[in-house]
C-alpha positions as a Markdown table, in Angstrom:
| # | Residue | x | y | z |
|---|---|---|---|---|
| 1 | Met | -28.4 | 45.7 | -16.6 |
| 2 | Leu | -27.2 | 45.8 | -12.9 |
| 3 | Phe | -27.1 | 49.0 | -11.5 |
| 4 | Lys | -24.5 | 49.8 | -8.2 |
| 5 | Tyr | -24.4 | 52.7 | -5.9 |
| 6 | Gln | -21.8 | 53.0 | -3.3 |
| 7 | Ala | -22.8 | 54.4 | 0.1 |
| 8 | Pro | -20.8 | 57.3 | 1.8 |
| 9 | Ala | -18.2 | 56.6 | 4.2 |
| 10 | His | -20.2 | 57.6 | 7.2 |
| 11 | Tyr | -23.2 | 55.4 | 6.0 |
| 12 | Lys | -24.1 | 52.2 | 8.9 |
| 13 | Ser | -27.6 | 51.2 | 7.8 |
| 14 | Thr | -28.1 | 47.9 | 6.2 |
| 15 | Ala | -31.3 | 48.4 | 4.6 |
| 16 | Ile | -33.4 | 51.8 | 3.2 |
| 17 | Val | -37.3 | 51.4 | 2.6 |
| 18 | Ser | -38.9 | 53.5 | 0.3 |
| 19 | Ala | -42.6 | 53.1 | -0.8 |
| 20 | Gly | -43.0 | 49.9 | 1.1 |
| 21 | Arg | -39.9 | 48.4 | -1.2 |
| 22 | Lys | -36.7 | 47.2 | 1.1 |
| 23 | Ile | -33.4 | 47.7 | -0.3 |
| 24 | Leu | -30.3 | 45.8 | 1.0 |
| 25 | Val | -26.8 | 47.4 | 1.5 |
| 26 | Lys | -24.3 | 44.9 | 1.6 |
| 27 | Asn | -20.5 | 46.1 | 2.6 |
| 28 | Gly | -21.7 | 49.8 | 1.4 |
| 29 | Val | -22.9 | 48.8 | -1.9 |
| 30 | Ile | -26.5 | 48.7 | -3.1 |
| 31 | Glu | -27.2 | 46.5 | -6.6 |
| 32 | Ser | -30.5 | 46.9 | -8.1 |
| 33 | Lys | -31.9 | 46.0 | -11.8 |
| 34 | Glu | -33.4 | 49.1 | -11.7 |
| 35 | Asp | -32.1 | 52.4 | -12.0 |
| 36 | Ile | -32.8 | 53.9 | -8.3 |
| 37 | Phe | -30.5 | 56.6 | -8.1 |
| 38 | His | -33.4 | 59.3 | -7.3 |
| 39 | Ile | -34.1 | 57.4 | -4.2 |
| 40 | Val | -30.7 | 56.8 | -2.9 |
| 41 | Ala | -29.0 | 60.2 | -4.4 |
| 42 | Pro | -30.6 | 62.4 | -1.4 |
| 43 | Leu | -28.6 | 60.1 | 1.3 |
| 44 | Gly | -25.3 | 60.4 | -0.6 |
| 45 | Phe | -25.0 | 57.6 | -2.5 |
| 46 | Val | -23.1 | 57.7 | -5.8 |
| 47 | Arg | -22.9 | 55.3 | -8.8 |
| 48 | Val | -20.5 | 52.7 | -9.1 |
| 49 | Val | -18.9 | 52.7 | -12.9 |
| 50 | Ala | -17.8 | 49.4 | -13.8 |
| 51 | Glu | -14.4 | 49.2 | -14.9 |
| 52 | Pro | -13.8 | 48.4 | -18.6 |
| 53 | Lys | -12.3 | 44.8 | -18.8 |
| 54 | Val | -8.4 | 44.7 | -20.4 |
| 55 | Ala | -8.1 | 42.2 | -23.2 |
| 56 | Ala | -5.4 | 39.7 | -22.8 |
| 57 | Lys | -2.7 | 40.1 | -24.9 |
| 58 | Ser | -1.7 | 37.1 | -27.0 |
């Protein structure tokens, strides 16, 4: 499962380093295979919830 986190509007950094691990921020979004919300929440990040796919009508 892929977790996504949205940076706050004022956030300008391109990476976060936590416990020697570098987490890249691309276009204000962090993508991670692990849930790192406890690391990024104090910085103002919020979870990005994927929108459900709409089935095509036949």
